[in-house]
TIRO-2110 file (N, C-alpha, C; in Angstrom, 1 decimal):
// TIRO-2110
0.8, -1.2, 0.0, N, 1, A
0.0, 0.0, 0.0, CA, 1, A
0.9, 1.2, 0.0, C, 1, A
0.6, 2.2, -0.8, N, 2, A
1.3, 3.4, -1.0, CA, 2, A
0.7, 4.5, -0.1, C, 2, A
1.5, 5.2, 0.7, N, 3, A
1.1, 6.2, 1.6, CA, 3, A
1.7, 7.6, 1.1, C, 3, A
2.2, 7.7, -0.1, N, 4, A
2.8, 8.9, -0.6, CA, 4, A
1.7, 10.1, -0.5, C, 4, A
2.2, 11.2, 0.1, N, 5, A
1.3, 12.3, 0.2, CA, 5, A
0.4, 12.3, 1.4, C, 5, A
0.5, 11.3, 2.2, N, 6, A
-0.3, 11.2, 3.4, CA, 6, A
0.5, 11.6, 4.6, C, 6, A
-0.1, 12.2, 5.6, N, 7, A
0.5, 12.5, 6.9, CA, 7, A
-0.1, 11.7, 8.0, C, 7, A
0.7, 11.2, 8.9, N, 8, A
0.3, 10.3, 9.9, CA, 8, A
0.8, 10.8, 11.3, C, 8, A
-0.1, 10.9, 12.3, N, 9, A
0.3, 11.2, 13.6, CA, 9, A
0.3, 9.9, 14.4, C, 9, A
1.4, 9.5, 14.9, N, 10, A
1.6, 8.2, 15.5, CA, 10, A
2.1, 8.3, 17.0, C, 10, A
1.3, 7.8, 17.9, N, 11, A
1.6, 7.7, 19.3, CA, 11, A
2.4, 6.4, 19.6, C, 11, A
3.2, 6.4, 20.6, N, 12, A
3.9, 5.2, 21.0, CA, 12, A
4.9, 4.8, 20.0, C, 12, A
5.5, 5.8, 19.3, N, 13, A
6.4, 5.5, 18.1, CA, 13, A
7.8, 5.1, 18.5, C, 13, A
8.1, 5.2, 19.8, N, 14, A
9.5, 5.1, 20.2, CA, 14, A
10.0, 3.6, 20.3, C, 14, A
9.1, 2.7, 20.5, N, 15, A
9.6, 1.3, 20.7, CA, 15, A
8.5, 0.3, 20.2, C, 15, A
8.9, -0.9, 20.0, N, 16, A
8.0, -2.0, 19.7, CA, 16, A
7.2, -1.8, 18.5, C, 16, A
5.9, -2.1, 18.6, N, 17, A
5.0, -2.0, 17.4, CA, 17, A
4.9, -0.6, 16.9, C, 17, A
4.9, 0.4, 17.7, N, 18, A
4.9, 1.8, 17.3, CA, 18, A
6.1, 2.1, 16.4, C, 18, A
7.2, 1.7, 16.8, N, 19, A
8.5, 2.0, 16.1, CA, 19, A
8.4, 1.2, 14.7, C, 19, A
8.0, 0.0, 14.8, N, 20, A
7.9, -0.8, 13.5, CA, 20, A
6.9, -0.2, 12.6, C, 20, A
5.8, 0.3, 13.1, N, 21, A
4.8, 1.0, 12.3, CA, 21, A
5.3, 2.3, 11.7, C, 21, A
6.1, 3.1, 12.4, N, 22, A
6.7, 4.3, 11.9, CA, 22, A
7.7, 3.9, 10.8, C, 22, A
8.5, 2.9, 10.9, N, 23, A
9.4, 2.5, 9.9, CA, 23, A
8.7, 2.1, 8.6, C, 23, A
7.6, 1.3, 8.8, N, 24, A
6.8, 0.8, 7.6, CA, 24, A
6.2, 2.0, 6.9, C, 24, A
5.6, 2.9, 7.7, N, 25, A
4.9, 4.1, 7.0, CA, 25, A
5.9, 5.0, 6.3, C, 25, A
7.1, 5.2, 6.8, N, 26, A
8.1, 6.0, 6.2, CA, 26, A
8.6, 5.3, 4.9, C, 26, A
8.8, 4.0, 4.9, N, 27, A
9.2, 3.2, 3.7, CA, 27, A
8.1, 3.3, 2.6, C, 27, A
6.9, 3.5, 3.0, N, 28, A
5.8, 3.5, 2.1, CA, 28, A
5.4, 4.9, 1.7, C, 28, A
6.2, 5.9, 2.1, N, 29, A
6.0, 7.3, 1.6, CA, 29, A
5.3, 8.2, 2.5, C, 29, A
4.8, 7.8, 3.7, N, 30, A
4.1, 8.7, 4.5, CA, 30, A
5.0, 9.7, 5.2, C, 30, A
4.4, 10.9, 5.5, N, 31, A
5.1, 11.8, 6.4, CA, 31, A
4.6, 11.5, 7.8, C, 31, A
5.5, 11.2, 8.7, N, 32, A
5.2, 10.8, 10.0, CA, 32, A
5.5, 11.8, 11.1, C, 32, A
4.6, 12.1, 11.9, N, 33, A
4.8, 12.9, 13.1, CA, 33, A
4.6, 12.0, 14.3, C, 33, A
5.7, 11.7, 15.0, N, 34, A
5.8, 10.7, 16.0, CA, 34, A
5.8, 11.3, 17.4, C, 34, A
5.1, 10.6, 18.3, N, 35, A
5.1, 11.0, 19.7, CA, 35, A
5.5, 9.8, 20.6, C, 35, A
6.4, 10.2, 21.5, N, 36, A
6.9, 9.1, 22.4, CA, 36, A
7.2, 9.8, 23.8, C, 36, A
7.3, 9.0, 24.8, N, 37, A
7.6, 9.5, 26.2, CA, 37, A
9.1, 9.8, 26.4, C, 37, A
10.0, 9.2, 25.7, N, 38, A
11.4, 9.3, 25.9, CA, 38, A
12.1, 10.2, 25.0, C, 38, A
12.9, 11.1, 25.6, N, 39, A
13.8, 12.0, 24.8, CA, 39, A
14.8, 11.2, 23.9, C, 39, A
15.3, 10.1, 24.5, N, 40, A
16.2, 9.3, 23.7, CA, 40, A
15.5, 8.7, 22.5, C, 40, A
14.3, 8.3, 22.6, N, 41, A
13.6, 7.8, 21.5, CA, 41, A
13.3, 8.8, 20.4, C, 41, A
13.0, 10.1, 20.9, N, 42, A
12.8, 11.2, 20.0, CA, 42, A
14.1, 11.4, 19.1, C, 42, A
15.2, 11.4, 19.8, N, 43, A
16.5, 11.6, 19.0, CA, 43, A
16.7, 10.4, 18.0, C, 43, A
16.4, 9.2, 18.5, N, 44, A
16.6, 8.0, 17.6, CA, 44, A
15.7, 8.1, 16.4, C, 44, A
14.4, 8.4, 16.6, N, 45, A
13.5, 8.5, 15.5, CA, 45, A
13.9, 9.6, 14.5, C, 45, A
14.4, 10.7, 15.0, N, 46, A
14.8, 11.8, 14.1, CA, 46, A
16.0, 11.4, 13.4, C, 46, A
17.0, 10.8, 14.0, N, 47, A
18.2, 10.3, 13.4, CA, 47, A
18.0, 9.2, 12.4, C, 47, A
17.3, 8.2, 12.8, N, 48, A
17.2, 7.0, 12.0, CA, 48, A
16.1, 7.1, 10.9, C, 48, A
15.0, 7.8, 11.1, N, 49, A
13.9, 7.8, 10.2, CA, 49, A
13.7, 9.2, 9.5, C, 49, A
14.5, 10.2, 10.0, N, 50, A
14.4, 11.5, 9.5, CA, 50, A
12.9, 12.0, 9.5, C, 50, A
12.2, 11.9, 10.7, N, 51, A
10.9, 12.3, 10.8, CA, 51, A
10.7, 13.3, 11.9, C, 51, A
9.6, 14.0, 12.0, N, 52, A
9.3, 14.9, 13.1, CA, 52, A
8.9, 14.0, 14.3, C, 52, A
9.4, 14.3, 15.4, N, 53, A
9.1, 13.6, 16.7, CA, 53, A
9.1, 14.5, 17.8, C, 53, A
8.3, 14.3, 18.8, N, 54, A
8.1, 15.1, 20.0, CA, 54, A
8.0, 14.2, 21.2, C, 54, A
8.6, 14.6, 22.3, N, 55, A
8.5, 13.9, 23.6, CA, 55, A
7.3, 14.4, 24.3, C, 55, A
6.3, 13.5, 24.6, N, 56, A
5.1, 13.9, 25.4, CA, 56, A
4.6, 12.6, 26.0, C, 56, A
4.0, 12.8, 27.2, N, 57, A
3.3, 11.7, 28.0, CA, 57, A
1.9, 12.1, 27.8, C, 57, A
1.2, 11.3, 27.0, N, 58, A
-0.2, 11.6, 26.7, CA, 58, A
-1.2, 11.4, 27.9, C, 58, A
-0.7, 10.7, 28.9, N, 59, A
-1.5, 10.6, 30.2, CA, 59, A
-1.4, 11.8, 31.0, C, 59, A
-0.5, 12.7, 30.7, N, 60, A
-0.3, 14.0, 31.4, CA, 60, A
-1.0, 15.1, 30.6, C, 60, A
-2.1, 15.6, 31.0, N, 61, A
-2.8, 16.6, 30.3, CA, 61, A
-2.0, 17.9, 30.0, C, 61, A
-1.3, 18.4, 31.0, N, 62, A
-0.6, 19.6, 30.9, CA, 62, A
0.6, 19.4, 29.9, C, 62, A
1.3, 18.2, 30.0, N, 63, A
2.4, 18.0, 29.0, CA, 63, A
1.8, 17.8, 27.6, C, 63, A
0.7, 17.2, 27.5, N, 64, A
0.1, 17.1, 26.1, CA, 64, A
-0.3, 18.4, 25.5, C, 64, A
-0.8, 19.3, 26.3, N, 65, A
-1.1, 20.7, 25.8, CA, 65, A
0.1, 21.4, 25.5, C, 65, A
1.2, 21.3, 26.2, N, 66, A
2.4, 22.0, 26.0, CA, 66, A
3.1, 21.5, 24.7, C, 66, A
2.9, 20.2, 24.4, N, 67, A
3.5, 19.6, 23.2, CA, 67, A
2.9, 20.2, 21.9, C, 67, A
END
């Protein structure tokens, strides 16, 4: 499936299934905006996949608003 020209907002993108999904979407042409709780994961996503990524804990309302 081709995702060229599509933008995806992906939570939990730092590890596991979320990371694998981010990689798959990038390979298929999607622009990915990733969210993860770890600053280290943000740096890894930016470095490895060349995508936009932000550190945020979605369980924390104030942190989510600030992001």
